[in-house]
N, C-alpha and C positions, 0 to 999 in steps of 0.2 A: 357202788363204790368198791374199791378193792383195798384189802388190807395187805399187810406185809406177810410174805411167805408163799404166795401162789407160785411164783417162778421157781423158788427154791424147792418147794415140795413136789411140784409136777415135773421138774427137770425138762427133758426134751419134748415131752407132751405139750408143754406150755407153748413152745414155738410152733408145733404141728397144729395145735388148736387155732392159733392166730392165722396160720397159713390157710386153713380150711375156711375161716371166716372171710378172708380176703378173696379166695377162689370163688366162694358162693356170693360175693358182693354183699355180705351182711355188715351193716354199719351199726356201731354201738357207741354209746356215750359212757364216759367213765369220770368219776370224781376222785381226785387224789389230793394228798397234802402237798403244799407248795414245795416242800423239800424233796419231792419225788418227781419233779418236773423233768420230762424227757425220758423217764424210765418205764415206758409202756410201748407196746408194739401196735402198728396199724392193724386193723382198720378202726381203732378206737379214736373218737374225738374226745379230747380231754379238757377238763377245766379243773381249777385248783382252789382249794379251801385252806384256811389256816389249819395247822396240826390239831388244834383244839376242836375243830368242827368235823373232823373225819374219825369214824370209828375204825378200830384195827381188825376189821373182818371184811369179807367179800359178800356183797349182797347182789344177786343177779335176779332181775325181774323179766319174765317172758310170758306173755299171754296171761294165764291165770295162775302162774307159778312164781314163787319166791324162794330162792335158794340162799341160805345164809351159811357161810363157811367161816369158821374160826381156824386159822392156820397155826400149825405148830408141829411138834414131833409126831403127834397123832391128831391130824385134823378132825374137827367135828363139824358135821354138816346137818342142816335141818331143811327139809323141803316142805313147803306149805303149798297146797293146791287149793286155792280159794279165789274167786273173782273179787270178793270184797277186800281181802287182805292184799291182793296184788294191786288193786286200785288205790288203796291207802298208801302202799309203798311207792307207787308211781307218782302220786300227788306229792309226797314228801321229797322224792327225787327231783321233781320239777321245781319245787321251792328251792332246794339246794342249788340246782343248776342255775337258777336266776341270780342267786347271790354270789356264785363262784366266779372266779376271774380266769381269763384265758392265759 
């Protein structure tokens, strides 16, 4: 899921990153609050949760890595490299994906 501030903090890199994802045909799923509908770039497939169900940070899960970013004037990021932790986050994401709406 993504929190508020990624686009604002990363500026033009945000669009470049999305372009590279599209060029490399990387597909990703994203969970957003309902009030952010339509405010994401392809190649993401988005589903929506109520504002109460979404945390205001970005959590990216890839292989055995979990990156948690809290956006702000000085973003804070924590990278966890652990198969067990990544699997736990993936399971939680799948649960949220099932209850989220298109």
